[in-house]
Structure formats: C-alpha cells, structure tokens
N, C-alpha and C positions, 0 to 999 in steps of 0.2 A: 249712183243716184246723186245728184247735186244736193247741197244743203238747202239751196233756195226752195226745193220741192218739199222740204221738211219743216221749215220755219213758217209758223202761222201766227196770226194775231186774232184777238176777239175785240169786236167793237159793239156798239148798240147802246140803247137807252133803256132805263127802267123808270117806271112812273113813280113819282114821289108818294109816300104815305100820306093819308089824310091827317094832318096835324090837328085838325078840329074834332077828332072823333072820340074825345075823352068822355069816359063814362062816369068817372069819379074824379074831379079835379080839385086841386088845392094850390093856390097861387097867391102868396102873401108879399109879393114883391122882392123875394130874395135875390141876391146878386148872383151873376154867373159864376163867380168863384165859389160862393157857398154852395150853390147847386152842384157844381163840379166835385168839390171836395167832401161835402158833408151830407147831401141829400140821398136817402135811401128809397124814396117814394113808396114807403110802407113795405118794403121787400125783405130780402134775406140779409140785409146789413151791408150790402155792397154799395159803394159809390163809384164815381168815375176813377178816383185815385186809387181804387182797390187794385185795378189793373194798369193804371196809367200814371204812375208816380215817377218822380226823378226825371229819367230820360223819356218818359212818356210811354214806356213799355214795361215788360216784365222779363227778368232773367231767371234761369233756373236756380242760380245761387240765391237770389232774393226769395224765390218761392220755398226753397229748402229752409233758409233761415226763419221764414215766417212760420212754417209748419212746426219747426223745432221749438220756436217760441211760444206758439199757441196754435194747436190743431184746429181750434174753432174760429180762427181768423176768417173773415168774410171771403177771402179768396177761395177757401176750401168749402164749397157747397156742393151738394149731390149732383146738380146738373153738369158740373165740370170734373166729376170723379171719373175713375177709369172705366166704369161701367154705366155711368149716368144715374146711379142710385145710392152712391155714397159709400161704396165698399172699400175704396182706397183712392190714394191720390199720387201714386208712383209716377205716372206720365206727367202730370202737371209739375211735379218737383223736378223730374229728369229733363223735360224739354220745354216747360213753360208754355205748353199748348193748351187751348180750351176747345170745348166742343161747340160747333155751331151746326145748326139744322137748317137746310135750305130746301125749298120746294123744287121738285123737278120740273123742268120745262114741259109744256104740254106734248112736245114731240120727242120726249126722252123717256126711256125706261131702264131699269137695272135688271139684267138677266138673273142674277142670283136672288132677287127679292121681287118676285112677280107681284104686281099690284101696288108696289110702293109708290107714294106720291111725294116723298121727300127723302133726303139723305142726310145723315149726321157724319161730319168730318171734324178732324182736329187741325187747327191752324194756330199760328202764332198771333200775338196781339200787335197790331200796327202802332207805331208810335203816334202820339198826338202832337209831338213838336213839328212846327212848321206847317200844320194843316191850313193856316190862313193862306198859304201859298199853293194849295193843293186842290184842284177843281175836280180830281177823280179820287173818290173815296172808297175805302175798304179794298182788300187784296184783290177782289174781283170786280171792283168798280160798281157794286150793286146800289150804293147810296148816292142819290143825285145831289145832296148838299148836307151840310153839317147838322142842320135842324133835323132832317130825316135820320141821319146817323145817330143823333143823340136819342131820339125816340126809340129807334131800333135797339140800341144798346141796353135801354132800360127794359124793354120788353123781352130781350133775349137773355139777359144775364142778371136782372135784379129780382125776378119773381115778384113783380110789383103789385101792390094792391090799390096804389093811388096812382092815377094816370098823369103824367106830366102835361101841363097845359102848353098850347102853342107859344105863349109868351116865355114860359120857362125854357123850352126848347131853343128860342131865339137867344135867350141870355146865356145859356151854355155855349152855344156856338159863337156868340160874340166874345165870351171869355177866351175860347180856344183861338179865335182869329186875332186877338190883341195881345195876349199874354204868352203863348207857348211857342217859343222859338229856340233854336239850337245856338244862336249867336246874335250879337247885336247887329251885324250886317244883314242878316236875315229879317230881323224885325225892321230895320230901316227900309229894306226892299219891299216889305209888306205894305209900308205906308207911302213909298215913293218908288213906283215901278221904274223910274228912270235910273236909279241907283242899283244896278244889277251887280250881284256879287261876283268878285273876280276869282278865278282859279288861283290858289296860291302857287307862286313860282317854285317853291321848295328851296331849301338851303343846303342840304347835303347832296352829295353826288347821287346817292341812291334815290332820294326824293325827286331830284330833277329828271333822273332816268324814268322814274315811275310816272312822272307828268308827261313826259315825251311819249311813253307807251300809251298812256291813257288817251292823249289827244291825238297823236300821230303814229301810234303803233301800227303793226300789220293790219292795213285796211281800216285803221282806226277802230279796232275792236271794241274797246270800252265805250268810246264816244258814240258808236253806232246806236247804242240804246241809252246812253247817259249824257245827252246834249241838252242844250237849252239853258236858261238861267237857273233852273232848279236841278239840272242834270238828271232829268227823268223822262225825256222824250227821244224818239229815234231822230237821226239826222238824215240828210239826204244821200248819204253813203251807204245807208243800210241795205243789206242784200235783197230784202223782200219788201219791207214796209216803207211807205212814204214818210217823209220827214213829218215829225209831229206826233207820230203814233204813240200811244200810252201803253199798249199791251204787248207782250212778247213772251217767248219761251227761252229758258236756258236749261232745258231738260231736267229741271228740278224734280218734277213729278215722275218723269220717265225714268231717271236714275234711282229715285225713291231711296235715299240713303237711310232714312229711319226705318225702312221695311214695314211701312203702314200698309194695312190691308188693302188689296186691290179688288175692285169690282168692275164688272163689265157693263158699260154704258152703251146703249144703242140710241142713235138719233135719227129720226125720219126727216130727211130734207125735203124742201118744197118741190124739188125736181123729181121726187119719186125715189131717190136713193136712200139706203140705210147705211150709216156709218157706224162701225163698232169700235169702241174706244175703251180698252182695259186701262184703268187708272186708279191710283189711290186718291187723286183729287183732280177732277177735270178743269178746275179753275173757272174761267170766264165762260166756258161753254154751258155751264149750269145756269148762267144769267141770260145768255142770248139764245141758247139752243142750237148754236152753231159751233161744232167741234173743230172746224178747219179755219175759222177766221174769215172776216169779211173781204180780205184782199188776196186770199189765196187763189191761185189759178189752177190748182189741182186739189181735189178733195177726195180722199179715199181713207181706208183704214190705216194707211202708213202715215199719212200727213196729219191725221187727227192727234194734235199734241195739246197739252195743257198750257194755257197762256194765263198770265197774271200781270197785274199792274206793275209797270217799271217803277221802282221806288227812287225817290230822291237820294242822293248820296251826301247832301249836306248833313253834317252831324252824325255821319254813319259810325264813327268810332264809339259812339255812346248808345247805339241802339241795337246791340247784340241781344239775342241771337238773330241770325239772318235767314232769308228766304221764307216763303209762305208756311213752310212746315217747321221752322226753327231747326233746320237740319244742319246749319253751320253755326257752331257756337262762338267762333271767332272770325276776324277778317282774314287770318291765315287759312281757316277752313273754307271760307268763301273762295279764296283763290285757288285752293286745292280742288274745289268743284269745277272752277273754270278751267283749270288745267285739263281735266277730263273733257269738258265741254268743247274746249278748243281743239283738243286732240281728234275728237269725232269730226269736228269741222274740217280739220286738216285732212282727214282721210276721206270724208265725203266730197270735199270740194278740191281735193288734190293740191292742197295749199300748205306745204310743210312750214311756211313761215308763221303759221298760227300756233305752232307748238311752243309752249312756254318753257323757259329754262329756269333753274333754281334762282338765278339772278333776277330774271324778269319777275318771278313771283315775290321775291323779297322787296324789289323796288316798287311793285304795285302796291303792296301792303304799306310800305313806308309812306307812299303818297296818299293813300286813302286815309291814313291816320291824320293827315293835315286838314281834311275837309270838315 
C-alpha cells in the first residue's frame, strides 16, 4: 500500500463565536498588555501569561518548578488536574498538557461512550509567539481569528465570572499581533510582508548538511510540509496535498508515544459510508467531521488518520515540548519520531532513501536549532 493512500489532510471552516454575547461586561479601557498579563475576568486566578509566558508556551520543567514553589499557583486548577476535579497534577507536571473539551461533530459518535456529545482530550499549549503571522489558529484550526481565540481561552480555562467585551478581545489580539515574536526578523516581516525571513545558511558542516536535508533532502521530506515564509505550509512536491495546505499527519496520534487512552470514533459520511477511527486524538476530524481529509482520493478505515495544523518552525528551539500531545520533549526527540515516520514511509513507498542515518538526525537537529 502506498503512503499516498494513507496520508490525509483536514480542511474546512468554523464559524466565529459571537463576540457581542457578553452577559456581564467590564471594560475600562485597559491595554492589551494588561489584559494579557494581569486580567483574570473574575475567574480562577489565571491570566494569559499563566500558560503563555517566556517562549509563549509551557514546559514540564516550568510546571514542576511552579508546583514545587506554590501548589496553589493558578496553573494548577481542578479543570486541568488528572481527573478534572483536582485530585492530582502529575500529568500537567510530567507533560505540560492541559484538558480541552470539544463538541463532537453532528455526524460523529464514540463507541465506548454512547450518547456522548463532547470529548475531553489532553493537548499541549500552542506558543503565542509569531501568532501575528499565523492565519490558522489552534492545533486543530478551530479558531478563525485571534479575537475568537482569546474569548475561547477565557471561557475554557479561566472559569470566568466577568465576560470579556469585544473591545477587550480586540486589544488582546492586537497585543499578540504587535508584541509577541520569536525574533526581530519575524517582527519586521509582520509589518513588512516584502521582507521575508531567510533560512540561515549554517556555519558548521553539520548545520549546512542539515539545511541541505531540510530543503533538498530525499524528496524534500522536511520542506514538503514546512515551506513558505513561515515554514508551515506544504509545497508542490508534497506526495498528496496541494501546495499551501495547512494540515497534515506525521503519525503522532497513530504512534501515540504517551500511550494516551484510545477511543473508537465513528463518522457517518455524506455518501452513506461509516468510517471507524480508533484514536487518542482525531485532531482536525473533530472540527470538520471528516476523518479522511478533503483532498483524499481514498477514504476508509485505514486512511482515517489524525491530522493537525503544520506548525511554524521559526523559533522552534524555544518552544519545547513538541507535537500536539507534547510527546517530544526535545528537538532530538522530534527527529527520533521522524526516524520512525520516515522508516514507515520507506517501507510503504519502497523508498529506502527516506531512512535517516545517525548523521542525518544530528545534522537536522543542528539546523533546527538555528531557526
């Protein structure tokens, strides 16, 4: 079976939340920075910086240090505890993942949970760095813009009693769009689209080999999904997806390194078929209701794979842990995962050139650390 029969993508749109639906609003003209860093909206003590400090995300080491210093830190609230009611915070400290609850699409059901209308998953925290340059938001692309994302974060994580106003959502988004960047070159690019950031050439032999592999390696494996100015879209050499696609799979859910619980999802398609998808996290399929992606020519129980947003690689050395489930704590672990993924590619596509050597892995990591 060819890999092009297995790789799928998810696309589709979601409607923006009504930002004018506040039932209890308080807006005294505070700045976007103040709202991002200090405002709790009458909730459980959390602010945006509770989870989005420094590199814009959260590491297990930071979570552990904060728990050791103060177990009542706002990061540790019952809704993100191991069981959702506050018994312990081992998972949050070990993997820095938080709990999110998503409604099931109308055409989806969970076989182990008859009658369920939503599902709770654990995912990593996307970095807020460079969001000014990111038109696709959240790991599954469910937020259409930063204003909606800001409101959604307050609703999902703050346990708020004061509703953010539309103006406050706009100011939070504007702060993110103007202040949160991983480098000066990205900040410049945000204000001048003609000044596209250039890939570093590398200075050491290892870095230069890594750049060659990244851009021109076997079938351009890295650049197939990490092209464009932000290194986050597919290019025209991609095996399945057209250039410019934003969602793909790297078998992260399928390999399930953290051994997260697996549920059996069934999706009823418009053509009358039912697709069964065992998965710890179906990703984009929970937003679109389409487990096979919009460009897949084959759709069955085998090709139903979890796809997620392709992340930018700019600033990637500072945004560990990696993947939607935080299963890779380091860049070395990322490349270890891709060694498995590319080996599967080599087997399925009869392409031994895809198999990474130890030198390839070291070179790729050396280059990623330059971005």
